[in-house]
C-alpha positions as CSV (number, residue, x, y, z in Angstrom):
1,X,14.1,145.0,-83.9
2,X,11.5,146.6,-81.5
3,X,9.9,149.8,-82.7
4,X,10.1,152.6,-80.3
5,X,7.0,154.8,-79.9
6,X,7.7,158.2,-81.3
7,X,6.0,161.5,-82.1
8,X,4.5,162.7,-85.3
9,X,7.7,162.8,-87.3
10,X,7.9,159.0,-87.3
11,X,11.6,158.9,-86.4
12,X,13.2,155.9,-84.7
13,X,16.6,154.6,-83.5
14,X,18.1,151.8,-85.5
15,X,20.5,151.0,-82.6
16,X,18.3,149.9,-79.6
17,X,21.2,150.1,-77.1
18,X,22.0,153.6,-78.2
19,X,18.3,154.5,-78.0
20,X,18.0,153.3,-74.4
21,X,21.0,155.3,-73.3
22,X,19.9,158.3,-75.2
23,X,16.3,158.3,-73.9
24,X,17.6,157.9,-70.3
25,X,19.7,161.0,-70.7
26,X,17.2,163.1,-72.6
27,X,16.6,166.3,-70.7
28,X,12.9,167.2,-70.2
29,X,13.2,170.9,-71.4
30,X,13.0,172.0,-75.0
31,X,15.3,174.3,-76.9
32,X,14.2,177.9,-77.9
33,X,10.8,176.9,-79.2
34,X,11.7,174.3,-81.7
35,X,12.6,170.9,-80.2
36,X,16.2,170.0,-79.4
37,X,17.9,166.7,-80.3
38,X,14.9,164.4,-80.5
39,X,12.7,166.2,-78.0
40,X,9.2,167.2,-79.0
41,X,6.4,168.7,-76.9
42,X,5.1,165.9,-74.7
43,X,2.6,165.4,-71.9
44,X,4.2,165.0,-68.4
45,X,2.8,161.5,-68.3
46,X,4.4,160.4,-71.5
47,X,7.4,158.0,-71.1
48,X,11.0,159.0,-71.9
49,X,11.0,156.8,-75.0
50,X,8.4,159.0,-76.6
51,X,10.8,162.0,-76.7
52,X,12.3,161.2,-80.0
53,X,12.5,163.4,-83.0
54,X,15.7,162.1,-84.7
55,X,17.0,159.3,-86.7
56,X,20.4,157.9,-85.7
57,X,21.6,155.1,-88.0
58,X,24.7,153.0,-87.7
59,X,26.4,154.8,-90.6
60,X,26.3,158.1,-88.5
61,X,23.7,159.8,-90.7
62,X,21.9,162.3,-88.5
63,X,18.3,163.1,-89.4
64,X,17.2,166.6,-88.4
65,X,13.8,168.2,-88.4
66,X,12.0,167.6,-90.8
67,X,12.7,163.9,-91.2
68,X,13.9,164.2,-94.8
69,X,16.5,166.9,-93.9
70,X,19.7,165.1,-93.0
71,X,23.4,165.8,-92.6
72,X,26.2,163.2,-92.7
73,X,28.9,163.5,-90.0
74,X,32.5,162.6,-90.7
75,X,33.8,159.3,-89.2
76,X,34.3,159.8,-85.5
77,X,32.2,162.9,-85.4
78,X,30.3,163.3,-82.2
79,X,28.5,166.7,-82.5
80,X,24.8,166.8,-83.5
81,X,22.9,169.9,-84.4
82,X,19.3,171.1,-84.3
83,X,18.7,172.9,-87.6
84,X,16.1,175.1,-86.1
85,X,17.8,176.4,-83.0
86,X,21.5,176.0,-84.2
87,X,22.5,174.4,-80.9
88,X,25.2,171.7,-80.8
89,X,25.2,168.7,-78.5
90,X,28.2,166.4,-77.8
91,X,27.4,162.6,-77.9
92,X,29.5,160.7,-75.4
93,X,30.9,157.3,-76.0
94,X,28.0,155.6,-74.1
95,X,25.5,157.3,-76.3
96,X,24.5,160.0,-73.8
97,X,24.4,163.7,-74.5
98,X,27.0,165.0,-72.1
99,X,26.9,168.8,-73.0
100,X,25.1,171.4,-75.0
101,X,26.7,174.5,-76.4
102,X,25.6,177.3,-78.6
103,X,27.1,177.5,-82.1
104,X,26.7,176.3,-85.7
105,X,28.1,173.4,-87.7
106,X,31.6,174.0,-89.1
107,X,30.3,174.3,-92.7
108,X,27.5,173.3,-95.0
109,X,27.7,170.2,-97.1
110,X,29.5,170.8,-100.4
111,X,27.0,170.6,-103.3
112,X,28.7,169.6,-106.6
113,X,27.1,171.2,-109.7
114,X,27.1,169.7,-113.1
115,X,30.2,171.7,-114.1
116,X,33.7,170.2,-113.6
117,X,35.4,173.6,-113.9
118,X,35.9,175.5,-110.7
119,X,37.4,178.7,-109.3
120,X,39.2,177.5,-106.2
121,X,40.0,179.8,-103.3
122,X,41.6,178.7,-100.1
123,X,43.0,180.9,-97.3
124,X,44.8,180.9,-94.0
125,X,43.0,180.1,-90.8
126,X,42.2,183.4,-89.1
127,X,43.7,185.2,-92.2
128,X,47.1,184.0,-91.2
129,X,49.9,184.0,-93.8
130,X,50.3,180.9,-95.8
131,X,53.7,181.8,-97.2
132,X,56.3,183.4,-95.0
133,X,59.2,183.3,-97.5
134,X,60.2,182.3,-101.0
135,X,61.0,178.7,-99.8
136,X,57.3,178.3,-98.7
137,X,56.1,179.3,-102.1
138,X,58.6,177.0,-103.9
139,X,57.5,174.1,-101.7
140,X,53.8,174.8,-102.5
141,X,54.5,174.8,-106.2
142,X,56.3,171.4,-105.8
143,X,53.1,170.0,-104.2
144,X,50.8,171.7,-106.7
145,X,52.8,170.2,-109.6
146,X,52.6,166.7,-107.9
147,X,48.8,167.0,-107.4
148,X,48.1,168.2,-110.9
149,X,49.9,165.2,-112.3
150,X,48.6,162.6,-109.8
151,X,44.9,163.6,-110.1
152,X,44.8,164.5,-113.7
153,X,43.8,168.2,-113.1
154,X,43.7,170.6,-116.1
155,X,45.1,173.8,-114.6
156,X,44.0,177.0,-116.4
157,X,45.4,179.6,-114.0
158,X,46.9,180.0,-110.5
159,X,48.1,182.7,-108.2
160,X,49.8,182.6,-104.7
161,X,49.2,185.7,-102.6
162,X,50.0,186.2,-98.9
163,X,47.2,184.7,-96.8
164,X,45.3,183.0,-99.7
165,X,45.6,181.5,-103.2
166,X,43.5,181.0,-106.3
167,X,43.3,178.1,-108.8
168,X,41.2,177.6,-111.9
169,X,40.9,173.9,-112.4
170,X,39.0,171.4,-114.5
171,X,38.6,168.1,-112.7
172,X,36.0,165.5,-111.7
173,X,34.6,166.1,-108.2
174,X,36.3,163.1,-106.6
175,X,39.6,164.1,-108.2
176,X,39.3,167.7,-107.2
177,X,38.4,166.9,-103.6
178,X,41.2,164.3,-103.1
179,X,43.7,166.6,-104.8
180,X,42.8,169.6,-102.6
181,X,42.8,167.4,-99.5
182,X,46.4,166.1,-100.3
183,X,47.6,169.6,-101.3
184,X,46.5,171.3,-98.2
185,X,47.4,168.5,-95.7
186,X,50.9,167.9,-97.1
187,X,51.7,171.6,-97.3
188,X,50.4,172.3,-93.7
189,X,52.6,169.4,-92.3
190,X,55.7,170.7,-94.1
191,X,54.9,174.3,-93.1
192,X,54.6,173.4,-89.4
193,X,57.7,171.2,-89.5
194,X,59.8,174.0,-91.1
195,X,58.5,176.9,-88.9
196,X,58.0,174.9,-85.7
197,X,54.3,175.8,-85.5
198,X,51.1,173.9,-85.0
199,X,47.4,174.1,-85.4
200,X,45.2,174.6,-88.4
201,X,46.9,176.4,-91.2
202,X,44.1,176.6,-93.7
203,X,40.6,177.9,-93.2
204,X,38.1,175.1,-93.8
205,X,36.6,174.4,-96.2
206,X,38.2,175.6,-99.4
207,X,35.8,177.7,-101.6
208,X,34.9,176.2,-105.0
209,X,32.7,178.3,-107.3
210,X,31.5,176.4,-110.4
211,X,32.2,177.8,-113.8
212,X,29.3,177.2,-116.2
213,X,30.0,179.3,-119.3
214,X,33.0,180.2,-121.4
215,X,32.4,183.9,-120.5
216,X,32.5,183.0,-116.8
217,X,35.7,181.0,-117.4
218,X,37.4,184.1,-118.9
219,X,36.3,186.3,-116.0
220,X,37.6,183.7,-113.5
221,X,41.0,183.4,-115.3
222,X,41.3,187.2,-115.5
223,X,40.5,187.6,-111.9
224,X,43.1,185.2,-110.8
225,X,45.8,186.6,-113.1
226,X,45.3,190.2,-112.0
227,X,44.7,189.4,-108.3
228,X,48.2,190.4,-107.2
229,X,47.6,193.9,-108.5
230,X,44.1,194.0,-106.9
231,X,45.8,193.3,-103.5
232,X,48.5,195.8,-104.1
233,X,51.5,193.4,-104.3
234,X,52.6,194.9,-107.7
235,X,51.3,197.5,-110.1
236,X,51.3,195.2,-113.2
237,X,50.2,191.6,-113.3
238,X,53.4,190.7,-115.2
239,X,55.6,191.8,-112.3
240,X,54.2,189.1,-109.9
241,X,56.2,186.0,-110.3
242,X,53.9,183.8,-108.2
243,X,51.2,183.5,-110.8
244,X,50.7,181.8,-114.2
245,X,50.7,185.2,-115.9
246,X,54.4,185.2,-116.8
247,X,54.2,181.6,-118.0
248,X,51.3,182.1,-120.4
249,X,52.9,185.4,-121.5
250,X,56.1,183.5,-122.3
251,X,58.1,185.9,-120.1
252,X,59.3,182.9,-118.1
253,X,59.2,179.1,-118.6
254,X,56.8,177.1,-116.4
255,X,58.0,176.9,-112.8
256,X,57.2,173.2,-112.8
257,X,56.6,170.7,-115.5
258,X,52.8,170.5,-115.0
259,X,52.2,174.2,-114.2
260,X,52.4,175.5,-117.8
261,X,48.5,176.1,-118.0
262,X,48.3,174.7,-121.5
263,X,44.5,174.5,-121.3
264,X,44.4,178.3,-121.0
265,X,46.7,178.8,-124.0
266,X,44.5,176.5,-126.1
267,X,41.4,178.5,-125.0
268,X,43.1,181.7,-125.9
269,X,44.4,180.2,-129.2
270,X,47.9,181.5,-128.4
271,X,50.3,180.3,-131.2
272,X,54.0,180.6,-131.6
273,X,53.6,183.8,-133.7
274,X,51.4,185.6,-131.2
275,X,52.7,188.5,-129.1
276,X,51.8,186.8,-125.9
277,X,52.7,189.8,-123.6
278,X,50.5,192.2,-125.5
279,X,47.6,189.8,-125.6
280,X,47.8,189.0,-121.9
281,X,48.1,192.7,-120.9
282,X,44.9,193.4,-122.9
283,X,43.2,190.3,-121.4
284,X,43.6,191.3,-117.8
285,X,42.4,194.9,-118.6
286,X,39.3,193.7,-120.4
287,X,38.3,191.2,-117.7
288,X,39.1,193.6,-114.9
289,X,35.7,195.3,-115.1
290,X,33.8,192.0,-115.2
291,X,35.1,190.3,-112.1
292,X,33.3,192.2,-109.3
293,X,30.8,189.5,-108.9
294,X,33.6,186.9,-108.5
295,X,35.4,189.0,-105.9
296,X,32.3,189.6,-103.8
């Protein structure tokens, strides 16, 4: 494969056909002082093929400045971004840049920490309501029950609100990712079918905050269990039927076979002789003052 002359970054195209089309389309101007999409300061006499500051490989990994700083696009993705000027460019089917617009990438790459415990939050796109009636909530619980069983999640706590929801889950990264993908996509399709709507229902991506200590786990669970009172849906956590509070307090049976939150009961060492309601009331009060950092 011929090596294309490049600038000081040492980048090159692995696909020579794409490189030729790209170079032919490369505009001579630069972005706001940083070098856009493979363009670096060059002398007027330097050929077009010298104006390269990127690496485009066949697996669609896009290398930005500096050479070691890269971002992987999803299959079929066509937008490239200069990390320094935050401009996007659309790559046409023939490899040419057909337009440039201002903006940022949809979201940063997800970084998985060593912990497999997470506080999950996902909300409606544009703060739209995720649940319009009781039937929507029941349908979501059906899907959550299915996902917990299929992907082997350990569910510690859950709460459905109006335009967002919370889960405390232990799962391996791959199982958590695939489970959330299935949960959100299936629910969105059924929601649109039922309400005759369309478009993105969920804000992307879902937020996953790692839980690294037992103390942090207690704060996360307390935050989820009392979230309905925080948002003004009810005055007491036990009055909100769309959370795991009533289940772990033994006020109601689990709404679905796999939503009993047994890992939470084991963590709390709740036995048959325990006054679950009294313990859980005290639990949400004690953790209430410690959850400000989670709510931020």
